[in-house]
C-alpha positions in Angstrom: 0.6 22.5 11.0 3.0 22.8 13.8 3.7 19.7 15.9 2.7 20.1 19.5 5.3 20.0 22.3 4.8 20.3 26.0 5.6 23.9 26.2 2.4 25.3 24.8 0.1 26.5 27.7 -2.8 27.9 25.8 -3.7 25.0 23.5 -7.3 23.8 23.2 -8.4 21.0 25.6 -9.2 17.5 24.6 -12.9 18.1 25.0 -12.9 21.0 22.7 -10.9 19.2 20.0 -12.8 16.0 20.3 -16.1 17.7 19.5 -14.6 18.9 16.3 -13.1 15.6 15.3 -16.3 13.7 16.1 -18.1 15.6 13.3 -15.7 14.0 10.8 -17.5 10.8 9.7 -14.7 9.8 7.3 -12.2 10.1 10.1 -14.2 7.7 12.3 -14.5 5.3 9.4 -10.8 5.3 8.7 -10.0 4.8 12.4 -12.5 2.0 12.9 -11.3 0.0 10.0 -7.6 0.5 10.8 -7.8 -0.1 14.5 -10.0 -3.2 14.2 -7.8 -4.7 11.6 -4.7 -4.3 13.7 -6.2 -5.6 16.9 -7.8 -8.6 15.3 -4.5 -9.6 13.8 -2.8 -9.0 17.1 -5.1 -11.3 18.9 -4.4 -14.0 16.4 -0.5 -13.9 16.7 -0.7 -13.5 20.5 -2.7 -16.7 20.9 0.1 -18.6 19.2 2.3 -18.2 22.3 1.4 -20.4 25.2 3.7 -18.2 27.4 2.4 -14.8 26.4 1.3 -13.9 30.0 4.8 -15.0 31.3 6.4 -12.8 28.6 4.3 -9.8 29.6 5.2 -10.3 33.3 8.9 -10.7 32.5 8.8 -7.5 30.2 7.2 -5.6 33.1 9.8 -6.8 35.5 12.7 -5.8 33.3 11.3 -2.3 32.9 10.5 -1.9 36.5 14.0 -3.0 37.5 15.4 -0.4 35.0 13.3 2.4 36.5 14.4 1.6 40.0 18.0 1.6 38.9 18.0 4.0 36.0 20.9 6.2 37.2 23.2 3.2 37.3 22.2 1.9 33.9 22.5 5.3 32.3 26.1 5.7 33.6 26.8 2.2 32.3 25.3 3.0 28.9 27.3 6.2 28.6 30.5 4.3 29.3 29.6 1.5 26.8 28.8 3.9 24.0 31.9 6.0 24.5 34.1 2.8 24.6 32.5 1.8 21.2 33.4 5.2 19.6 30.2 7.0 20.1 29.5 10.5 21.7 27.0 10.9 24.5 25.1 14.1 25.0 22.7 14.8 28.0 19.7 17.0 27.4 17.5 18.1 30.4 14.8 19.5 28.2 13.6 20.1 24.6 15.4 23.3 24.2 18.8 21.8 25.2 18.3 18.8 23.0 17.5 20.9 20.0 20.5 23.2 20.6 22.8 20.1 20.8 21.4 18.5 17.6 21.4 21.8 15.7 25.1 22.4 16.6 26.1 18.9 15.5 24.4 19.3 12.1 25.9 22.8 11.6 29.4 21.6 12.4 29.1 19.5 9.2 27.7 22.4 7.1 24.6 20.3 6.4 21.4 21.9 5.3 19.2 18.8 5.2 18.7 15.8 7.4 16.8 12.5 7.0 14.8 11.0 9.9 13.5 7.7 11.0 11.4 6.6 14.1 11.0 10.2 15.2 8.2 10.4 17.9 10.8 11.6 20.5 11.8 14.4 18.1 8.2 15.3 17.7 8.1 15.6 21.5 10.8 18.2 21.5 9.6 19.9 18.2 12.9 19.3 16.4 11.7 19.8 12.9 10.5 23.3 13.7 13.7 24.1 15.7 15.9 23.0 12.8 13.9 25.0 10.3 14.7 28.1 12.4 18.4 27.3 11.9 17.9 26.9 8.1 18.0 23.1 8.2 15.3 21.0 6.5 14.3 17.7 7.9 12.8 15.0 5.7 10.7 12.2 7.3 11.3 8.8 5.7 8.7 6.6 7.5 6.0 6.3 4.9 3.2 7.5 7.3 5.5 10.3 8.7 6.2 11.4 5.2 2.4 11.5 4.5 1.8 13.6 7.6 4.7 15.9 6.7 3.6 16.5 3.1 0.0 17.2 4.3 1.4 19.7 6.8 -0.4 17.8 9.6 0.5 16.2 12.9 0.8 12.5 13.7 -2.4 10.9 14.9 -1.1 7.5 16.0 2.1 6.3 17.7 2.8 3.4 15.2 0.8 4.6 12.2 0.9 8.4 12.2 -1.3 8.7 9.1 -4.0 6.3 10.3 -6.6 9.0 9.9 -6.1 9.0 6.1 -7.3 6.4 3.6 -5.3 5.4 0.4 -7.5 7.6 -1.9 -6.7 10.6 0.3 -3.0 9.7 0.2 -3.0 9.3 -3.6 -4.4 12.8 -4.0 -1.7 14.1 -1.6 1.2 12.4 -3.5 0.0 13.7 -6.8 0.0 17.3 -5.5 3.4 17.0 -3.7 5.7 14.4 -5.1 5.8 15.1 -8.8 6.1 11.5 -9.7 3.5 11.3 -12.5 0.3 9.4 -12.5 -0.4 6.4 -10.3 -3.4 4.6 -8.7 -4.3 4.3 -5.0 -2.9 0.7 -5.0 -0.7 0.5 -1.8 2.2 -0.9 -3.8 2.1 2.0 -6.2 1.8 4.5 -3.5 4.8 3.0 -1.7 6.9 3.0 -5.0 6.1 6.6 -5.5 7.3 7.4 -2.0 10.4 5.4 -2.5 11.4 7.1 -5.7 11.0 10.4 -3.9 13.1 9.4 -0.9 15.9 7.5 -2.7 17.7 10.7 -3.7 17.6 11.8 0.0 19.0 8.7 1.2 21.9 8.7 -1.2 22.8 12.4 -0.9 22.1 13.4 2.8 25.1 13.2 5.1 23.3 13.5 8.4 20.7 11.1 9.7 18.5 11.3 12.8 16.9 8.5 14.5 14.9 7.6 17.5 15.5 4.4 19.4 13.4 1.5 20.6 16.0 0.2 23.1 19.6 0.9 24.1 21.6 -1.9 25.9 23.6 -0.5 28.9 25.8 -3.6 28.9 27.1 -3.2 25.3 26.1 0.3 24.2 24.0 -1.2 21.4 21.1 0.9 20.2 18.2 -0.6 18.4 15.5 0.5 16.0 12.7 -1.7 14.7 10.6 -0.8 11.6 8.7 -2.5 8.7 9.8 -0.5 5.6 13.5 -0.6 5.3 13.8 3.2 5.4 15.4 2.8 8.8 18.2 0.7 7.5 18.9 3.3 4.9 18.9 6.1 7.4 21.0 4.2 9.9 23.7 3.1 7.4 24.0 5.6 4.5 24.7 9.0 6.2 28.2 9.9 7.4 26.8 11.2 10.6 24.1 9.6 12.8 22.4 11.3 15.7 19.9 9.3 17.9 17.5 11.0 20.1 16.4 8.7 23.0 14.2 9.1 26.1 16.3 7.9 29.0 13.6 5.3 29.9 14.4 3.3 26.7 17.6 1.9 28.5 17.6 -1.8 29.2 20.3 -3.8 31.2 21.6 -6.5 28.9 21.5 -7.8 25.4 19.5 -10.9 26.6 16.6 -8.6 27.6 16.1 -7.9 24.0 14.9 -11.5 23.6 11.8 -10.8 25.7 11.1 -7.2 24.4 11.5 -8.1 20.8 8.8 -10.8 21.1 6.4 -8.5 22.9 6.8 -5.4 20.7 6.0 -6.6 17.1 3.0 -8.8 18.2 1.6 -5.8 20.2 2.3 -3.2 17.5 2.1 -4.5 14.0 0.7 -7.9 14.9 3.7 -9.5 13.4 5.8 -12.4 14.8 8.9 -10.3 14.3 9.8 -7.0 12.7 10.8 -7.1 9.1 13.8 -4.8 10.0 15.5 -4.9 13.3 18.6 -2.7 13.1 21.1 -2.8 15.9 24.5 -0.8 16.1 27.2 -0.3 18.6 29.2 2.8 18.3 31.3 3.3 15.1 32.9 0.8 13.0 35.6 2.1 10.5 34.6 1.7 6.9 31.0 0.5 7.7 28.1 2.8 8.3 28.2 6.3 9.8 31.7 7.3 10.9 30.3 9.6 13.5 27.7 8.6 16.0 26.0 10.8 18.5 23.3 9.9 21.0 21.2 12.6 22.9 19.8 11.2 26.1 16.6 13.1 26.8 15.1 13.8 30.1 12.4 16.4 29.4 10.4 15.6 32.6 11.1 11.9 32.9 13.0 12.1 36.2 10.0 14.0 37.6 7.8 11.0 36.6 10.2 8.6 38.4 9.4 10.4 41.7 5.8 9.3 41.5 5.4 5.7 42.8 2.2 5.2 40.9 2.9 7.3 37.8 6.3 6.0 37.1 5.1 2.8 35.6 4.2 5.0 32.6 7.9 5.0 31.7 7.7 1.2 31.2 6.0 1.9 27.8 7.7 0.4 24.8 5.6 2.4 22.3 3.7 -0.5 20.8 0.4 1.4 20.4 -1.7 -1.6 21.4 -3.6 0.6 23.8 -4.6 3.0 21.0 -6.0 0.3 18.9 -8.5 -1.0 21.6 -9.5 2.4 23.1 -13.1 3.4 22.4 -12.3 7.0 22.9 -9.4 7.1 20.6 -11.3 5.2 17.9 -13.9 7.9 17.8 -12.0 11.1 18.4 -8.7 10.3 16.6 -5.2 11.3 17.6 -5.3 15.0 16.8 -7.9 15.6 19.6 -5.1 14.8 22.1 -3.1 17.8 20.8 0.2 16.0 21.8 2.9 14.0 20.2 1.6 11.0 22.3 -2.1 10.3 21.6 -4.4 7.7 23.0 -4.4 6.1 26.5 -0.6 6.2 26.8 -0.6 9.8 25.8 -3.4 10.5 28.4 -1.0 9.5 31.2 2.4 10.4 29.7 1.7 13.9 28.5 0.3 15.4 31.8 3.3 13.9 33.7 6.0 15.1 31.3 4.5 18.6 31.1 3.7 18.7 34.8 0.3 18.8 36.5 -1.1 22.3 36.2 1.1 23.3 33.2 -1.8 23.7 30.9 -5.5 23.0 30.6 -4.8 20.9 27.6 -2.4 18.5 29.1 -4.5 18.2 32.3 -7.6 17.5 30.2 -6.0 14.3 28.8 -6.4 12.5 32.1 -10.1 12.7 31.5 -9.9 11.4 28.0 -11.0 7.8 29.0 -14.0 5.8 30.0 -11.7 3.8 32.4 -12.9 0.6 30.7 -9.6 -1.1 31.2 -9.1 -2.5 27.6 -5.7 -0.7 27.4 -4.5 -2.5 30.6 -5.5 -5.8 29.2 -3.5 -5.5 26.0 -0.4 -3.6 27.3 2.5 -6.0 26.7 4.3 -4.6 29.9 1.2 -4.5 32.0 1.0 -0.7 32.6 -2.2 -0.1 34.7 -3.3 2.9 32.7 -6.8 3.2 34.4 -5.2 3.3 37.8 -2.8 6.0 36.7 -5.6 8.0 35.1 -7.5 8.1 38.4 -4.3 9.0 40.3 -3.6 11.9 37.9 -7.2 13.1 38.2 -6.8 13.2 41.9 -3.6 15.2 41.5 -5.2 17.7 39.1 -8.2 18.3 41.4 -5.7 18.8 44.3 -3.7 21.3 42.3 -6.8 23.1 41.2 -7.9 23.3 44.8 -4.6 24.8 45.9 -4.4 27.3 43.1 -8.2 28.1 43.4 -8.7 27.4 39.7 -12.3 26.4 39.3 -14.3 26.0 36.1 -17.9 27.3 35.8 -19.1 23.9 37.1 -16.3 22.8 39.5 -17.3 25.1 42.4 -20.9 23.9 42.7 -19.8 20.3 42.0 -17.2 20.6 44.8 -19.8 22.0 47.2 -22.2 19.1 46.4 -19.5 16.6 47.0 -18.5 18.2 50.3 -22.1 18.2 51.4 -22.4 14.5 50.5 -19.2 13.8 52.4 -20.5 15.6 55.5 -23.9 13.7 55.3 -22.3 10.3 54.9 -20.1 10.7 58.0 -23.0 10.2 60.5 -26.1 8.0 60.3 -28.7 10.5 61.3 -27.3 13.0 58.8 -27.4 10.3 56.2 -31.0 9.5 56.9 -32.0 13.2 56.9 -30.3 13.5 53.5 -32.3 10.5 52.1 -35.6 12.1 53.4 -34.8 15.4 51.7 -33.8 13.5 48.5 -37.1 11.6 48.5 -39.0 14.8 48.9 -37.1 16.2 45.8 -38.0 13.2 43.6 -41.0 14.9 42.0 -39.1 18.0 41.2 -35.9 16.5 39.7 -37.0 13.2 38.3 -39.5 11.6 36.0 -40.3 7.9 35.9 -37.3 6.3 37.7 -34.5 8.6 36.5 -33.1 11.9 37.7 -33.2 14.5 34.9 -31.4 17.4 36.4 -29.6 18.5 39.6 -28.9 22.1 40.4 -25.3 23.1 40.0 -24.2 19.8 38.5 -26.5 19.5 35.5 -23.5 18.7 33.3 -23.4 15.4 35.2 -27.1 14.5 34.6 -27.0 15.6 31.0 -24.8 12.7 30.3 -25.7 10.1 32.9 -29.0 8.3 33.9 -29.2 8.5 37.7 -31.9 6.5 39.4 -34.3 8.5 41.6 -34.3 7.8 45.4 -36.7 4.9 46.3 -39.6 5.7 48.6 -38.4 3.1 51.1 -34.7 2.8 52.2 -33.0 -0.4 53.4 -32.9 1.0 56.9 -36.7 1.7 56.8 -37.3 -1.8 55.5 -35.1 -3.3 58.3 -36.9 -1.4 61.0 -40.3 -2.5 59.7 -39.4 -6.2 59.6 -37.0 -6.5 62.4 -38.0 -3.8 64.8 
């Protein structure tokens, strides 16, 4: 299965894909067990910190400061990395990033690469781009490996294979790894994957990583992970290429103190990450002797232009919002049809792609109940519900300008305009109330409205109360003249 980038304009919408995923009872069971386990553990470790709210606020302030001064910090980051012996590349979009990375790999006559922390490379479709150049990419995160072997796409930011249980993983490994027989015990599954990957670690000369943070002050780049594969990818290859969204920049090394407390507790519900790897440029005789970093825009500077939407770039990719989202828990990540599923994907994907780019990316802004659970757990206080409402407004405005209406949108718009006209003047409002009362017998039974002409898709999923026989104005006149 090809991983989805933001260039595909004819992909199915969230609504279409969610209907399919909802019919998979095993998927819903897997997701419910996994997300509830993670969020229950997170709640426990967060409660250990008396200053958790202050940490959240500080994390938000750090990220907001960076977004307001990103140009300055990126220039500082470039200079720091170059001074430390690294090479900095700027990529305006996915195509340019893939071209840069491919040329570096081909300059070393390499036909294989190993990867770690690769969600940004999923965004740009790197694996597929490399395959076209005759270069094979091997994922080394256990969950990413599972997804790759199954020829599927990731369904979770932190746990890409969250949609599979261990029995399914065992069957997959037996078919693909050639490691003999083993049970579905997690330890045995991990050992089978390690045995498969060890040869790749020792014999592949180009590694590709993502990045959780990059420190402008020192040029230090950081990756956090839980398996140790990252340490192998970052130290054993002769050449290391890091692909990083420009928003991952932070000002100083001290800022890591805050963010490295927020991230593990919010993501894996751990007090600290088992493996936190930090490197600065190139050190002779130690680790990769050639370091390249590709600083990726791919729509991010457009997001910065939106005063409300730009807080999306504060995200530190912890996935806490996915683990509490009732929509994600039932539909799964594949329904989002994007590298970034869940609530953060619902606000990030439409903005990176651009409003109006595709029906699929626009549909994600509606993949939410607006319950606010995501906002409550976000470690950097991104107001996701507010951004969703903002994006919905932009989508409606764009559709109006381009005259793109669905079967239902034209009558719905007419109904809303009629309501607006009625509410603007008291006599019109009272006349509308009278007409609505006369229609009670036609459109309602008991105390609920069953259907309304033109917007039946609303009343099919909502219980609307029927209009009362006496309005407040009528009651007031009766009792107060």
